[in-house]
C-alpha positions in Angstrom: 3.7 9.3 -17.5 3.1 8.5 -13.6 3.8 10.7 -11.0 5.5 10.1 -7.6 2.3 10.3 -5.7 1.4 6.6 -6.8 4.9 5.1 -5.9 6.2 4.2 -3.1 9.7 3.4 -1.0 9.7 0.0 0.7 12.3 -1.0 3.3 12.0 -4.9 3.9 13.7 -6.7 6.8 13.9 -10.6 6.0 14.0 -12.7 8.9 17.6 -13.9 10.0 19.2 -10.9 7.8 20.9 -7.9 9.1 20.5 -5.6 5.9 17.1 -4.4 4.7 15.9 -4.8 1.1 15.1 -1.9 -0.5 12.4 -1.5 -3.3 12.1 2.1 -4.5 9.4 3.6 -6.9 7.3 0.2 -6.2 3.5 0.8 -7.3 0.5 -0.6 -5.2 0.5 -3.9 -6.6 4.0 -4.7 -5.5 3.4 -3.1 -2.0 0.4 -5.6 -1.8 2.3 -8.7 -2.8 5.3 -7.6 -0.3 2.1 -6.9 2.2 0.9 -10.5 1.7 4.1 -12.1 2.4 4.5 -10.1 5.4 1.1 -11.3 6.5 2.2 -14.9 5.8 5.4 -14.6 8.1 7.9 -14.5 5.2 8.9 -11.1 6.4 10.3 -9.7 9.5 9.3 -6.0 9.2 8.1 -3.6 6.6 8.2 0.0 6.3 6.4 1.9 3.3 6.9 5.8 2.4 5.1 7.7 -0.4 7.5 9.0 -2.7 5.9 12.2 -2.9 6.5 12.5 0.6 10.0 11.5 0.5 10.8 14.1 -1.9 10.0 17.1 0.4 12.8 19.4 1.5 14.0 19.5 5.2 16.2 21.7 7.2 19.6 20.3 7.0 22.4 21.6 9.1 22.0 25.2 10.9 24.8 27.6 11.4 25.2 30.8 13.1 26.3 33.7 11.1 26.2 37.3 12.9 24.1 35.9 15.6 21.4 34.5 13.3 20.9 30.9 12.8 20.9 30.1 9.0 20.3 27.3 7.4 23.4 25.8 5.8 22.2 22.9 3.5 19.0 21.2 2.7 18.1 17.8 2.1 15.0 15.8 0.8 13.6 13.6 3.4 14.8 10.5 1.3 18.2 11.6 2.1 17.5 11.8 5.9 15.7 8.5 6.5 18.0 6.6 4.3 21.2 8.0 5.1 20.8 7.1 8.6 21.9 3.4 7.6 24.3 4.2 4.8 26.2 6.6 3.5 25.2 8.3 -0.1 22.1 6.3 -0.1 19.6 9.0 -0.1 21.5 10.9 -3.3 21.5 7.4 -5.1 17.6 7.1 -4.7 17.2 11.0 -5.4 19.2 10.1 -9.0 16.4 7.0 -9.5 13.7 9.3 -8.6 14.9 12.0 -11.2 15.6 9.5 -13.8 12.0 8.3 -13.3 10.4 11.6 -13.6 12.4 12.2 -16.7 11.2 8.6 -18.1 14.3 7.0 -18.2 14.0 4.4 -15.4 11.0 2.4 -14.1 11.3 -0.6 -12.0 7.8 -1.8 -12.6 7.3 -3.6 -15.9 3.8 -5.1 -16.9 4.6 -8.7 -15.4 6.9 -7.8 -12.6 9.0 -5.3 -10.3 12.7 -5.7 -10.8 15.8 -3.6 -9.6 19.2 -4.5 -9.0 18.8 -6.8 -5.8 15.5 -8.4 -6.5 12.5 -9.5 -8.4 8.7 -9.7 -7.4 6.6 -11.3 -9.9 2.8 -10.9 -10.1 0.9 -13.7 -8.2 0.1 -16.8 -9.9 -3.7 -18.2 -10.0 -3.1 -20.4 -6.6 -1.2 -17.1 -4.9 -3.8 -14.7 -6.1 -6.4 -17.3 -4.6 -4.7 -17.7 -1.5 -4.3 -14.1 -0.8 -8.1 -13.4 -1.3 -8.8 -16.5 1.2 -6.2 -14.6 3.6 -8.0 -11.7 3.5 -11.3 -13.4 3.9 -10.2 -14.8 7.0 -8.8 -11.4 8.2 -12.1 -9.8 7.5 -14.0 -12.6 9.4 -11.7 -12.3 12.6 -10.7 -15.7 12.2 -6.6 -15.0 11.2 
């Protein structure tokens, strides 16, 4: 079973769209596929976080009790970052991560990444050759 340190949370903003697309629990291959589309100009912006980092506890709200500052409630980094944009978004993704740990949920299959909003398939032979050519041009400084 895979651990969270090999999985990533990706938030993508497409050109012309206001809402961001979220890809929780994506593996390295999916991140690479999305990055190639970002380099080709199909995606406006891309944010990537390691799921293990997102699982860290952070200070929540603080309250003074008898003159001492006390932590009222804690939250994960996932809830803190994702809740800025949506209500209850972080707790939904916390549930998905818990299901992943138990082996009940995995958006990655042998051929593609699939969640409720999107499906990212493996590169075809032509797409793979184009990606390798793109990386070669970047390495040579011609892109």
